[in-house]
MOPAC internal coordinates of N, CA, C and O (Angstrom, degrees):
PM7 1SCF
backbone

  N    0.0000 0     0.00 0     0.00 0    0    0    0
  C    1.4593 1     0.00 0     0.00 0    1    0    0
  C    1.5315 1   111.58 1     0.00 0    2    1    0
  O    1.2310 1   120.71 1  -153.79 1    3    2    1
  N    1.3305 1   116.26 1    26.21 1    3    2    1
  C    1.4387 1   117.68 1   171.58 1    5    3    2
  C    1.5162 1   108.47 1   -60.33 1    6    5    3
  O    1.2310 1   117.34 1   -35.38 1    7    6    5
  N    1.2581 1   122.67 1   144.62 1    7    6    5
  C    1.4564 1   128.34 1     9.29 1    9    7    6
  C    1.5343 1   114.18 1   -89.55 1   10    9    7
  O    1.2310 1   120.04 1   173.51 1   11   10    9
  N    1.3375 1   117.54 1    -6.49 1   11   10    9
  C    1.4651 1   118.68 1  -178.05 1   13   11   10
  C    1.5226 1   110.94 1   -64.69 1   14   13   11
  O    1.2310 1   120.17 1   131.18 1   15   14   13
  N    1.3201 1   117.28 1   -48.82 1   15   14   13
  C    1.4624 1   121.57 1  -178.46 1   17   15   14
  C    1.5239 1   109.65 1  -107.34 1   18   17   15
  O    1.2310 1   121.11 1   -40.60 1   19   18   17
  N    1.3205 1   115.48 1   139.40 1   19   18   17
  C    1.4620 1   120.71 1   179.57 1   21   19   18
  C    1.5266 1   108.54 1  -107.61 1   22   21   19
  O    1.2310 1   120.96 1   -58.97 1   23   22   21
  N    1.3190 1   115.76 1   121.03 1   23   22   21
  C    1.4607 1   121.58 1  -176.56 1   25   23   22
  C    1.5255 1   111.17 1   -60.69 1   26   25   23
  O    1.2310 1   121.13 1   -48.09 1   27   26   25
  N    1.3080 1   115.44 1   131.91 1   27   26   25
  C    1.4537 1   121.52 1   178.01 1   29   27   26
  C    1.5122 1   114.63 1    77.59 1   30   29   27
  O    1.2310 1   119.55 1   177.42 1   31   30   29
  N    1.3304 1   118.46 1    -2.58 1   31   30   29
  C    1.4632 1   120.97 1  -177.44 1   33   31   30
  C    1.5211 1   113.05 1  -121.38 1   34   33   31
  O    1.2310 1   120.26 1   149.29 1   35   34   33
  N    1.3292 1   117.11 1   -30.71 1   35   34   33
  C    1.4588 1   120.90 1  -179.12 1   37   35   34
  C    1.5265 1   109.75 1  -104.64 1   38   37   35
  O    1.2310 1   120.99 1   -28.67 1   39   38   37
  N    1.3167 1   115.71 1   151.33 1   39   38   37
  C    1.4571 1   122.16 1   177.99 1   41   39   38
  C    1.5188 1   108.22 1  -114.08 1   42   41   39
  O    1.2310 1   120.34 1   -48.97 1   43   42   41
  N    1.3376 1   116.96 1   131.03 1   43   42   41
  C    1.4601 1   120.70 1  -178.11 1   45   43   42
  C    1.5196 1   110.78 1  -102.40 1   46   45   43
  O    1.2310 1   121.16 1   -27.56 1   47   46   45
  N    1.3315 1   115.39 1   152.44 1   47   46   45
  C    1.4560 1   122.18 1   175.27 1   49   47   46
  C    1.5281 1   107.07 1  -117.13 1   50   49   47
  O    1.2310 1   120.89 1   -62.48 1   51   50   49
  N    1.3349 1   115.90 1   117.52 1   51   50   49
  C    1.4574 1   122.03 1  -179.33 1   53   51   50
  C    1.5223 1   108.34 1  -105.32 1   54   53   51
  O    1.2310 1   120.52 1   -48.40 1   55   54   53
  N    1.3247 1   116.61 1   131.60 1   55   54   53
  C    1.4650 1   122.64 1   179.02 1   57   55   54
  C    1.5219 1   109.57 1  -114.50 1   58   57   55
  O    1.2310 1   120.52 1   -22.43 1   59   58   57
  N    1.3267 1   116.62 1   157.57 1   59   58   57
  C    1.4739 1   118.90 1   175.61 1   61   59   58
  C    1.5309 1   110.50 1   -63.65 1   62   61   59
  O    1.2310 1   121.01 1   -28.29 1   63   62   61
  N    1.3073 1   115.68 1   151.71 1   63   62   61
  C    1.4591 1   121.09 1   179.24 1   65   63   62
  C    1.5210 1   109.00 1   -84.46 1   66   65   63
  O    1.2310 1   120.82 1   -47.38 1   67   66   65
  N    1.3232 1   116.03 1   132.62 1   67   66   65
  C    1.4700 1   120.01 1   174.41 1   69   67   66
  C    1.5184 1   107.63 1  -118.02 1   70   69   67
  O    1.2310 1   120.47 1   -74.05 1   71   70   69
  N    1.3142 1   116.72 1   105.95 1   71   70   69
  C    1.4607 1   121.20 1  -178.49 1   73   71   70
  C    1.5148 1   111.73 1    84.07 1   74   73   71
  O    1.2310 1   121.29 1    16.52 1   75   74   73
  N    1.3181 1   115.13 1  -163.48 1   75   74   73
  C    1.4616 1   121.68 1  -179.62 1   77   75   74
  C    1.5268 1   110.39 1   -77.22 1   78   77   75
  O    1.2310 1   121.22 1   -29.40 1   79   78   77
  N    1.3129 1   115.28 1   150.60 1   79   78   77
  C    1.4576 1   120.56 1   174.55 1   81   79   78
  C    1.5196 1   109.11 1   -72.39 1   82   81   79
  O    1.2310 1   121.04 1   -21.33 1   83   82   81
  N    1.3259 1   115.62 1   158.67 1   83   82   81
  C    1.4562 1   122.10 1   177.28 1   85   83   82
  C    1.5238 1   108.67 1  -116.44 1   86   85   83
  O    1.2310 1   121.30 1   -17.50 1   87   86   85
  N    1.3251 1   115.11 1   162.50 1   87   86   85
  C    1.4528 1   119.92 1   175.08 1   89   87   86
  C    1.5232 1   107.81 1   -56.95 1   90   89   87
  O    1.2310 1   120.03 1   -39.92 1   91   90   89
  N    1.3145 1   117.54 1   140.08 1   91   90   89
  C    1.4618 1   128.01 1  -178.85 1   93   91   90
  C    1.5235 1   113.68 1    82.62 1   94   93   91
  O    1.2310 1   118.78 1   170.24 1   95   94   93
  N    1.3344 1   119.93 1    -9.76 1   95   94   93
  C    1.4603 1   120.36 1   173.45 1   97   95   94
  C    1.5234 1   109.08 1   -63.48 1   98   97   95
  O    1.2310 1   120.74 1   -24.64 1   99   98   97
  N    1.3363 1   116.19 1   155.36 1   99   98   97
  C    1.4588 1   121.52 1   179.41 1  101   99   98
  C    1.5284 1   108.08 1  -120.74 1  102  101   99
  O    1.2310 1   120.59 1   -88.22 1  103  102  101
  N    1.3391 1   116.48 1    91.78 1  103  102  101
  C    1.4614 1   119.15 1  -178.95 1  105  103  102
  C    1.5253 1   112.56 1   -81.43 1  106  105  103
  O    1.2310 1   121.53 1   -29.61 1  107  106  105
  N    1.3227 1   114.68 1   150.39 1  107  106  105
  C    1.4548 1   122.00 1   167.15 1  109  107  106
  C    1.5185 1   104.84 1   -97.58 1  110  109  107
  O    1.2310 1   119.78 1   -59.32 1  111  110  109
  N    1.3202 1   118.02 1   120.68 1  111  110  109
  C    1.4595 1   121.03 1  -175.99 1  113  111  110
  C    1.5197 1   110.66 1  -137.77 1  114  113  111
  O    1.2310 1   121.73 1   -17.10 1  115  114  113
  N    1.3223 1   114.29 1   162.90 1  115  114  113
  C    1.4650 1   120.84 1   179.73 1  117  115  114
  C    1.5202 1   109.95 1   -94.36 1  118  117  115
  O    1.2310 1   121.88 1   -46.97 1  119  118  117
  N    1.3233 1   114.00 1   133.03 1  119  118  117
  C    1.4618 1   122.00 1   171.81 1  121  119  118
  C    1.5285 1   105.47 1  -125.22 1  122  121  119
  O    1.2310 1   121.01 1   -83.65 1  123  122  121
  N    1.3260 1   115.67 1    96.35 1  123  122  121
  C    1.4599 1   119.91 1  -174.22 1  125  123  122
  C    1.5229 1   109.31 1    67.79 1  126  125  123
  O    1.2310 1   120.60 1    58.89 1  127  126  125
  N    1.3188 1   116.46 1  -121.11 1  127  126  125
  C    1.4691 1   121.51 1   178.73 1  129  127  126
  C    1.5321 1   112.28 1   -92.75 1  130  129  127
  O    1.2310 1   120.28 1   172.87 1  131  130  129
  N    1.3206 1   117.07 1    -7.13 1  131  130  129
  C    1.4645 1   121.62 1  -175.11 1  133  131  130
  C    1.5187 1   111.87 1   -96.19 1  134  133  131
  O    1.2310 1   120.95 1   -25.70 1  135  134  133
  N    1.3255 1   115.78 1   154.30 1  135  134  133
  C    1.4553 1   123.28 1   170.32 1  137  135  134
  C    1.5223 1   107.37 1  -105.04 1  138  137  135
  O    1.2310 1   120.68 1   -45.95 1  139  138  137
  N    1.3321 1   116.31 1   134.05 1  139  138  137
  C    1.4565 1   121.89 1  -175.27 1  141  139  138
  C    1.5262 1   109.22 1  -127.53 1  142  141  139
  O    1.2310 1   120.69 1   -37.79 1  143  142  141
  N    1.3272 1   116.28 1   142.21 1  143  142  141
  C    1.4578 1   122.73 1   178.10 1  145  143  142
  C    1.5311 1   107.24 1  -121.87 1  146  145  143
  O    1.2310 1   120.32 1   -78.50 1  147  146  145
  N    1.3365 1   116.99 1   101.50 1  147  146  145
  C    1.4626 1   122.72 1  -179.67 1  149  147  146
  C    1.5207 1   109.60 1  -135.00 1  150  149  147
  O    1.2310 1   120.96 1   -13.98 1  151  150  149
  N    1.3237 1   115.77 1   166.02 1  151  150  149
  C    1.4626 1   122.34 1  -174.94 1  153  151  150
  C    1.5303 1   112.08 1   -92.70 1  154  153  151
  O    1.2310 1   120.57 1   -39.98 1  155  154  153
  N    1.3307 1   116.52 1   140.02 1  155  154  153
  C    1.4690 1   121.91 1   174.25 1  157  155  154
  C    1.5267 1   107.72 1   -75.22 1  158  157  155
  O    1.2310 1   120.72 1   -57.09 1  159  158  157
  N    1.3419 1   116.23 1   122.91 1  159  158  157
  C    1.4602 1   120.02 1   178.18 1  161  159  158
  C    1.5235 1   111.89 1  -107.16 1  162  161  159
  O    1.2310 1   121.07 1   164.40 1  163  162  161
  N    1.3440 1   115.56 1   -15.60 1  163  162  161
  C    1.4663 1   119.11 1   176.71 1  165  163  162
  C    1.5226 1   109.01 1  -156.90 1  166  165  163
  O    1.2310 1   120.97 1   -44.93 1  167  166  165
  N    1.3305 1   115.76 1   135.07 1  167  166  165
  C    1.4632 1   121.90 1   176.21 1  169  167  166
  C    1.5198 1   107.10 1  -102.52 1  170  169  167
  O    1.2310 1   120.54 1   -55.92 1  171  170  169
  N    1.3400 1   116.57 1   124.08 1  171  170  169
  C    1.4599 1   121.49 1   177.37 1  173  171  170
  C    1.5283 1   108.32 1  -112.58 1  174  173  171
  O    1.2310 1   120.30 1    -7.98 1  175  174  173
  N    1.3065 1   117.03 1   172.02 1  175  174  173
  C    1.4713 1   121.47 1  -174.07 1  177  175  174
  C    1.5248 1   112.52 1   -57.09 1  178  177  175
  O    1.2310 1   119.70 1   135.46 1  179  178  177
  N    1.3236 1   118.18 1   -44.54 1  179  178  177
  C    1.4633 1   121.73 1  -174.52 1  181  179  178
  C    1.5202 1   114.25 1  -109.89 1  182  181  179
  O    1.2310 1   119.96 1   167.26 1  183  182  181
  N    1.3405 1   117.67 1   -12.74 1  183  182  181
  C    1.4552 1   119.89 1  -174.89 1  185  183  182
  C    1.5253 1   110.94 1  -155.70 1  186  185  183
  O    1.2310 1   121.33 1    10.78 1  187  186  185
  N    1.3242 1   115.05 1  -169.22 1  187  186  185
  C    1.4660 1   121.35 1  -177.76 1  189  187  186
  C    1.5224 1   109.76 1  -129.73 1  190  189  187
  O    1.2310 1   121.28 1   -26.76 1  191  190  189
  N    1.3388 1   115.15 1   153.24 1  191  190  189
  C    1.4534 1   122.03 1   168.68 1  193  191  190
  C    1.5218 1   104.76 1  -105.35 1  194  193  191
  O    1.2310 1   120.93 1   -54.52 1  195  194  193
  N    1.3208 1   115.82 1   125.48 1  195  194  193
  C    1.4599 1   121.48 1  -171.57 1  197  195  194
  C    1.5233 1   108.92 1  -128.81 1  198  197  195
  O    1.2310 1   120.84 1   -35.41 1  199  198  197
  N    1.3332 1   116.01 1   144.59 1  199  198  197
  C    1.4596 1   120.51 1   178.52 1  201  199  198
  C    1.5274 1   108.68 1  -147.73 1  202  201  199
  O    1.2310 1   120.89 1   -43.67 1  203  202  201
  N    1.3198 1   115.90 1   136.33 1  203  202  201
  C    1.4614 1   120.18 1   175.28 1  205  203  202
  C    1.5143 1   110.23 1   -72.06 1  206  205  203
  O    1.2310 1   120.42 1   -24.48 1  207  206  205
  N    1.3160 1   116.80 1   155.52 1  207  206  205
  C    1.4634 1   120.86 1  -178.67 1  209  207  206
  C    1.5261 1   112.38 1   -64.26 1  210  209  207
  O    1.2310 1   120.10 1   155.34 1  211  210  209
  N    1.3158 1   117.41 1   -24.66 1  211  210  209
  C    1.4594 1   120.88 1  -178.53 1  213  211  210
  C    1.5276 1   111.08 1  -117.28 1  214  213  211
  O    1.2310 1   120.09 1  -149.53 1  215  214  213
  N    1.3285 1   117.44 1    30.47 1  215  214  213
  C    1.4706 1   122.07 1  -177.40 1  217  215  214
  C    1.5251 1   110.90 1  -115.22 1  218  217  215
  O    1.2310 1   121.17 1   -29.94 1  219  218  217
  N    1.3235 1   115.37 1   150.06 1  219  218  217
  C    1.4583 1   120.97 1   175.51 1  221  219  218
  C    1.5200 1   111.67 1   -86.80 1  222  221  219
  O    1.2310 1   120.51 1   141.32 1  223  222  221
  N    1.3148 1   116.63 1   -38.68 1  223  222  221
  C    1.4630 1   120.58 1  -172.62 1  225  223  222
  C    1.5196 1   112.21 1   -97.67 1  226  225  223
  O    1.2310 1   121.86 1   -41.35 1  227  226  225
  N    1.3197 1   114.05 1   138.65 1  227  226  225
  C    1.4547 1   120.53 1   174.30 1  229  227  226
  C    1.5194 1   108.59 1   -86.10 1  230  229  227
  O    1.2310 1   120.55 1   -29.82 1  231  230  229
  N    1.3258 1   116.55 1   150.18 1  231  230  229
  C    1.4630 1   121.67 1   176.37 1  233  231  230
  C    1.5201 1   107.82 1  -105.04 1  234  233  231
  O    1.2310 1   120.98 1   -47.97 1  235  234  233
  N    1.3144 1   115.73 1   132.03 1  235  234  233
  C    1.4547 1   121.65 1  -179.02 1  237  235  234
  C    1.5239 1   109.17 1  -111.09 1  238  237  235
  O    1.2310 1   120.89 1   -27.17 1  239  238  237
  N    1.3249 1   115.91 1   152.83 1  239  238  237
  C    1.4470 1   120.34 1   173.21 1  241  239  238
  C    1.5136 1   116.01 1    81.88 1  242  241  239
  O    1.2310 1   119.59 1  -159.77 1  243  242  241
  N    1.3150 1   118.38 1    20.23 1  243  242  241
  C    1.4650 1   121.01 1   175.93 1  245  243  242
  C    1.5258 1   106.91 1   -78.65 1  246  245  243
  O    1.2310 1   120.85 1   -56.71 1  247  246  245
  N    1.3286 1   115.98 1   123.29 1  247  246  245
  C    1.4654 1   120.80 1  -175.04 1  249  247  246
  C    1.5263 1   111.56 1  -105.64 1  250  249  247
  O    1.2310 1   121.33 1   -13.36 1  251  250  249
  N    1.3322 1   115.07 1   166.64 1  251  250  249
  C    1.4618 1   120.37 1   177.86 1  253  251  250
  C    1.5265 1   111.49 1   -59.70 1  254  253  251
  O    1.2310 1   120.09 1   149.64 1  255  254  253
  N    1.3311 1   117.43 1   -30.36 1  255  254  253
  C    1.4539 1   121.36 1   179.65 1  257  255  254
  C    1.5221 1   113.76 1   -65.53 1  258  257  255
  O    1.2310 1   120.10 1   156.69 1  259  258  257
  N    1.3161 1   117.42 1   -23.31 1  259  258  257
  C    1.4606 1   121.58 1   179.19 1  261  259  258
  C    1.5233 1   112.30 1   -86.24 1  262  261  259
  O    1.2310 1   120.29 1   160.56 1  263  262  261
  N    1.3304 1   117.05 1   -19.44 1  263  262  261
  C    1.4645 1   121.88 1  -173.89 1  265  263  262
  C    1.5262 1   110.27 1   -78.19 1  266  265  263
  O    1.2310 1   121.16 1   -53.35 1  267  266  265
  N    1.3289 1   115.38 1   126.65 1  267  266  265
  C    1.4674 1   122.78 1  -179.82 1  269  267  266
  C    1.5195 1   110.67 1   -93.74 1  270  269  267
  O    1.2310 1   120.41 1   141.29 1  271  270  269
  N    1.3167 1   116.81 1   -38.71 1  271  270  269
  C    1.4599 1   122.44 1  -178.05 1  273  271  270
  C    1.5120 1   109.06 1  -169.85 1  274  273  271
  O    1.2310 1   121.02 1     3.95 1  275  274  273
  N    1.3233 1   115.66 1  -176.05 1  275  274  273
  C    1.4622 1   120.54 1  -179.06 1  277  275  274
  C    1.5212 1   109.10 1  -135.40 1  278  277  275
  O    1.2310 1   120.78 1   -38.19 1  279  278  277
  N    1.3230 1   116.12 1   141.81 1  279  278  277
  C    1.4599 1   121.75 1   179.40 1  281  279  278
  C    1.5156 1   109.57 1   -63.92 1  282  281  279
  O    1.2310 1   120.29 1   -53.70 1  283  282  281
  N    1.3287 1   117.05 1   126.30 1  283  282  281
  C    1.4619 1   119.92 1   177.68 1  285  283  282
  C    1.5222 1   111.67 1  -112.97 1  286  285  283
  O    1.2310 1   120.25 1   170.48 1  287  286  285
  N    1.3192 1   117.13 1    -9.52 1  287  286  285
  C    1.4525 1   121.16 1   177.28 1  289  287  286
  C    1.5122 1   110.19 1   172.19 1  290  289  287
  O    1.2310 1   121.30 1    -7.64 1  291  290  289
  N    1.3269 1   115.11 1   172.36 1  291  290  289
  C    1.4601 1   119.36 1   175.61 1  293  291  290
  C    1.5180 1   109.04 1  -150.97 1  294  293  291
  O    1.2310 1   121.68 1   -24.87 1  295  294  293
  N    1.3173 1   114.39 1   155.13 1  295  294  293
  C    1.4570 1   121.84 1  -179.14 1  297  295  294
  C    1.5109 1   108.88 1  -110.53 1  298  297  295
  O    1.2310 1   121.33 1   -54.14 1  299  298  297
  N    1.3196 1   115.06 1   125.86 1  299  298  297
  C    1.4526 1   122.92 1   175.92 1  301  299  298
  C    1.5199 1   106.32 1  -116.90 1  302  301  299
  O    1.2310 1   121.22 1   -77.34 1  303  302  301
  N    1.3153 1   115.28 1   102.66 1  303  302  301
  C    1.4622 1   119.51 1  -174.87 1  305  303  302
  C    1.5199 1   109.45 1    64.94 1  306  305  303
  O    1.2310 1   120.51 1    55.78 1  307  306  305
  N    1.3178 1   116.64 1  -124.22 1  307  306  305
  C    1.4663 1   121.49 1   179.01 1  309  307  306
  C    1.5247 1   112.69 1   -90.48 1  310  309  307
  O    1.2310 1   120.33 1   172.94 1  311  310  309
  N    1.3305 1   116.98 1    -7.06 1  311  310  309
  C    1.4596 1   120.76 1  -174.58 1  313  311  310
  C    1.5289 1   111.33 1   -96.65 1  314  313  311
  O    1.2310 1   120.56 1   -46.98 1  315  314  313
  N    1.3338 1   116.53 1   133.02 1  315  314  313
  C    1.4596 1   122.01 1   175.95 1  317  315  314
  C    1.5183 1   108.61 1  -102.20 1  318  317  315
  O    1.2310 1   120.36 1   -49.02 1  319  318  317
  N    1.3282 1   116.92 1   130.98 1  319  318  317
  C    1.4648 1   122.75 1   178.71 1  321  319  318
  C    1.5259 1   107.66 1  -111.62 1  322  321  319
  O    1.2310 1   120.76 1   -65.08 1  323  322  321
  N    1.3221 1   116.15 1   114.92 1  323  322  321
  C    1.4610 1   121.34 1   178.37 1  325  323  322
  C    1.5224 1   109.13 1   -85.83 1  326  325  323
  O    1.2310 1   120.63 1   -39.25 1  327  326  325
  N    1.3101 1   116.40 1   140.75 1  327  326  325
  C    1.4594 1   121.48 1  -178.58 1  329  327  326
  C    1.5269 1   111.95 1   -67.26 1  330  329  327
  O    1.2310 1   120.33 1   156.54 1  331  330  329
  N    1.3240 1   116.98 1   -23.46 1  331  330  329
  C    1.4653 1   119.02 1   179.66 1  333  331  330
  C    1.5309 1   113.30 1   -91.07 1  334  333  331
  O    1.2310 1   119.85 1  -171.64 1  335  334  333
  N    1.3359 1   117.90 1     8.36 1  335  334  333
  C    1.4637 1   120.48 1   178.01 1  337  335  334
  C    1.5284 1   110.05 1   -74.03 1  338  337  335
  O    1.2310 1   120.32 1   -28.08 1  339  338  337
  N    1.3190 1   117.00 1   151.92 1  339  338  337
  C    1.4683 1   121.35 1  -179.16 1  341  339  338
  C    1.5256 1   111.33 1   -61.43 1  342  341  339
  O    1.2310 1   120.70 1   139.38 1  343  342  341
  N    1.3143 1   116.26 1   -40.62 1  343  342  341
  C    1.4647 1   120.65 1  -177.82 1  345  343  342
  C    1.5326 1   110.78 1   -63.63 1  346  345  343
  O    1.2310 1   120.39 1   135.59 1  347  346  345
  N    1.3242 1   116.87 1   -44.41 1  347  346  345
  C    1.4567 1   119.99 1   178.87 1  349  347  346
  C    1.5313 1   111.36 1   -65.92 1  350  349  347
  O    1.2310 1   120.24 1   136.14 1  351  350  349
  N    1.3371 1   117.14 1   -43.86 1  351  350  349
  C    1.4618 1   120.08 1  -179.08 1  353  351  350
  C    1.5243 1   110.81 1   -60.97 1  354  353  351
  O    1.2310 1   120.12 1   141.65 1  355  354  353
  N    1.3353 1   117.38 1   -38.35 1  355  354  353
  C    1.4625 1   120.89 1   176.47 1  357  355  354
  C    1.5302 1   110.16 1   -63.84 1  358  357  355
  O    1.2310 1   120.47 1   134.93 1  359  358  357
  N    1.3287 1   116.70 1   -45.07 1  359  358  357
  C    1.4688 1   120.72 1   177.71 1  361  359  358
  C    1.5315 1   110.96 1   -56.13 1  362  361  359
  O    1.2310 1   120.17 1   131.42 1  363  362  361
  N    1.3342 1   117.27 1   -48.58 1  363  362  361
  C    1.4649 1   121.62 1  -177.37 1  365  363  362
  C    1.5247 1   111.12 1   -61.67 1  366  365  363
  O    1.2310 1   119.99 1   136.07 1  367  366  365
  N    1.3005 1   117.63 1   -43.93 1  367  366  365
  C    1.4653 1   120.78 1  -178.91 1  369  367  366
  C    1.5312 1   111.87 1   -66.40 1  370  369  367
  O    1.2310 1   120.70 1   136.53 1  371  370  369
  N    1.3172 1   116.27 1   -43.47 1  371  370  369
  C    1.4641 1   119.95 1   178.83 1  373  371  370
  C    1.5264 1   109.92 1   -64.87 1  374  373  371
  O    1.2310 1   120.12 1   135.83 1  375  374  373
  N    1.3265 1   117.37 1   -44.17 1  375  374  373
  C    1.4588 1   121.25 1  -177.25 1  377  375  374
  C    1.5267 1   111.70 1   -61.91 1  378  377  375
  O    1.2310 1   120.44 1   139.87 1  379  378  377
  N    1.3262 1   116.77 1   -40.13 1  379  378  377
  C    1.4669 1   120.11 1   177.70 1  381  379  378
  C    1.5255 1   110.01 1   -71.82 1  382  381  379
  O    1.2310 1   119.66 1   140.94 1  383  382  381
  N    1.3160 1   118.25 1   -39.06 1  383  382  381
  C    1.4692 1   121.94 1  -177.90 1  385  383  382
  C    1.5301 1   112.14 1   -64.59 1  386  385  383
  O    1.2310 1   119.85 1   145.39 1  387  386  385
  N    1.3277 1   117.89 1   -34.61 1  387  386  385
  C    1.4669 1   119.73 1  -177.19 1  389  387  386
  C    1.5358 1   112.20 1   -91.57 1  390  389  387
  O    1.2310 1   120.11 1  -166.50 1  391  390  389
  N    1.3276 1   117.40 1    13.50 1  391  390  389
  C    1.4713 1   120.46 1   179.52 1  393  391  390
  C    1.5313 1   112.69 1   -52.31 1  394  393  391
  O    1.2310 1   118.62 1   134.42 1  395  394  393
  N    1.3383 1   120.24 1   -45.58 1  395  394  393
  C    1.4720 1   118.67 1  -179.81 1  397  395  394
  C    1.5347 1   112.58 1   -58.47 1  398  397  395
  O    1.2310 1   120.17 1   141.37 1  399  398  397
  N    1.3115 1   117.28 1   -38.63 1  399  398  397
  C    1.4679 1   120.94 1   179.19 1  401  399  398
  C    1.5267 1   109.62 1   -69.28 1  402  401  399
  O    1.2310 1   120.49 1   135.51 1  403  402  401
  N    1.3391 1   116.68 1   -44.49 1  403  402  401
  C    1.4642 1   120.46 1   178.70 1  405  403  402
  C    1.5239 1   110.64 1   -62.04 1  406  405  403
  O    1.2310 1   120.27 1   140.32 1  407  406  405
  N    1.3364 1   117.08 1   -39.68 1  407  406  405
  C    1.4638 1   121.53 1  -179.68 1  409  407  406
  C    1.5273 1   110.34 1   -59.28 1  410  409  407
  O    1.2310 1   120.48 1   130.24 1  411  410  409
  N    1.3220 1   116.68 1   -49.76 1  411  410  409
  C    1.4655 1   120.76 1  -179.13 1  413  411  410
  C    1.5245 1   110.19 1   -62.01 1  414  413  411
  O    1.2310 1   120.23 1   134.41 1  415  414  413
  N    1.3230 1   117.16 1   -45.59 1  415  414  413
  C    1.4690 1   121.42 1  -179.30 1  417  415  414
  C    1.5338 1   110.52 1   -61.05 1  418  417  415
  O    1.2310 1   119.94 1   131.35 1  419  418  417
  N    1.3305 1   117.72 1   -48.65 1  419  418  417
  C    1.4647 1   120.66 1  -177.02 1  421  419  418
  C    1.5311 1   111.28 1   -68.90 1  422  421  419
  O    1.2310 1   120.02 1   145.00 1  423  422  421
  N    1.3258 1   117.57 1   -35.00 1  423  422  421
  C    1.4653 1   121.35 1   177.84 1  425  423  422
  C    1.5251 1   109.98 1   -65.41 1  426  425  423
  O    1.2310 1   120.17 1   133.31 1  427  426  425
  N    1.3285 1   117.29 1   -46.69 1  427  426  425
  C    1.4683 1   120.55 1   179.08 1  429  427  426
  C    1.5196 1   111.42 1   -65.04 1  430  429  427
  O    1.2310 1   120.54 1   143.23 1  431  430  429
  N    1.3349 1   116.58 1   -36.77 1  431  430  429
  C    1.4609 1   120.54 1   177.71 1  433  431  430
  C    1.5276 1   110.27 1   -63.84 1  434  433  431
  O    1.2310 1   120.40 1   137.67 1  435  434  433
  N    1.3276 1   116.84 1   -42.33 1  435  434  433
  C    1.4701 1   120.55 1   179.39 1  437  435  434
  C    1.5354 1   110.56 1   -63.23 1  438  437  435
  O    1.2310 1   120.33 1   139.65 1  439  438  437
  N    1.3154 1   116.98 1   -40.35 1  439  438  437
  C    1.4675 1   120.49 1   177.84 1  441  439  438
  C    1.5309 1   109.98 1   -64.06 1  442  441  439
  O    1.2310 1   120.06 1   134.94 1  443  442  441
  N    1.3218 1   117.49 1   -45.06 1  443  442  441
  C    1.4656 1   121.66 1  -179.64 1  445  443  442
  C    1.5248 1   111.26 1   -61.81 1  446  445  443
  O    1.2310 1   120.39 1   136.15 1  447  446  445
  N    1.3222 1   116.87 1   -43.85 1  447  446  445
  C    1.4701 1   120.26 1   179.18 1  449  447  446
  C    1.5198 1   110.00 1   -63.23 1  450  449  447
  O    1.2310 1   120.13 1   138.35 1  451  450  449
  N    1.3303 1   117.36 1   -41.65 1  451  450  449
  C    1.4631 1   120.74 1   177.42 1  453  451  450
  C    1.5172 1   112.09 1   -60.90 1  454  453  451
  O    1.2310 1   120.62 1   137.74 1  455  454  453
  N    1.3245 1   116.42 1   -42.26 1  455  454  453
  C    1.4674 1   120.46 1   178.89 1  457  455  454
  C    1.5220 1   110.81 1   -64.82 1  458  457  455
  O    1.2310 1   120.06 1   137.16 1  459  458  457
  N    1.3073 1   117.49 1   -42.84 1  459  458  457
  C    1.4685 1   121.43 1   179.73 1  461  459  458
  C    1.5209 1   110.22 1   -62.35 1  462  461  459
  O    1.2310 1   120.51 1   137.74 1  463  462  461
  N    1.3322 1   116.64 1   -42.26 1  463  462  461
  C    1.4622 1   119.76 1   178.50 1  465  463  462
  C    1.5231 1   111.03 1   -62.98 1  466  465  463
  O    1.2310 1   120.03 1   138.92 1  467  466  465
  N    1.3320 1   117.55 1   -41.08 1  467  466  465
  C    1.4598 1   120.88 1   179.76 1  469  467  466
  C    1.5268 1   111.68 1   -67.06 1  470  469  467
  O    1.2310 1   120.47 1   141.25 1  471  470  469
  N    1.3245 1   116.71 1   -38.75 1  471  470  469
  C    1.4653 1   120.95 1  -179.18 1  473  471  470
  C    1.5218 1   111.00 1   -67.00 1  474  473  471
  O    1.2310 1   120.14 1   132.35 1  475  474  473
  N    1.3076 1   117.35 1   -47.65 1  475  474  473
  C    1.4547 1   120.94 1  -174.77 1  477  475  474
  C    1.5181 1   113.78 1   -86.72 1  478  477  475
  O    1.2310 1   120.21 1   172.38 1  479  478  477
  N    1.3254 1   117.19 1    -7.62 1  479  478  477
  C    1.4581 1   121.39 1   178.29 1  481  479  478
  C    1.5283 1   110.40 1   -74.04 1  482  481  479
  O    1.2310 1   120.20 1   151.98 1  483  482  481
  N    1.3183 1   117.22 1   -28.02 1  483  482  481
  C    1.4678 1   122.70 1  -176.57 1  485  483  482
  C    1.4705 1   112.75 1   -78.21 1  486  485  483
  O    1.2310 1   120.10 1   180.00 1  487  486  485

């Protein structure tokens, strides 16, 4: 969940899920043998569309049965950030809204890195 969460530096608090997830919730769910923490970008009748903050591809078909819990806050150093705070809610909405721009930027960056690797590999 970079850039929001920093691996090995931030501590997350996961709470049990009560009812259906909502758009912008961050569920912890199982994907095969792995546990994944990504944001809900769309709620559908039977499942969810989920995407990580630093991912290009959306995941479809995530069901309530796969969800283990939901992020309720995280600790960054001495500071606790609650998911229901105004600042966090603004971050989540902006981050989801600019997905098309982030997608284009990350896609072009991946192409550029691939080209650089091919050029300097020879």
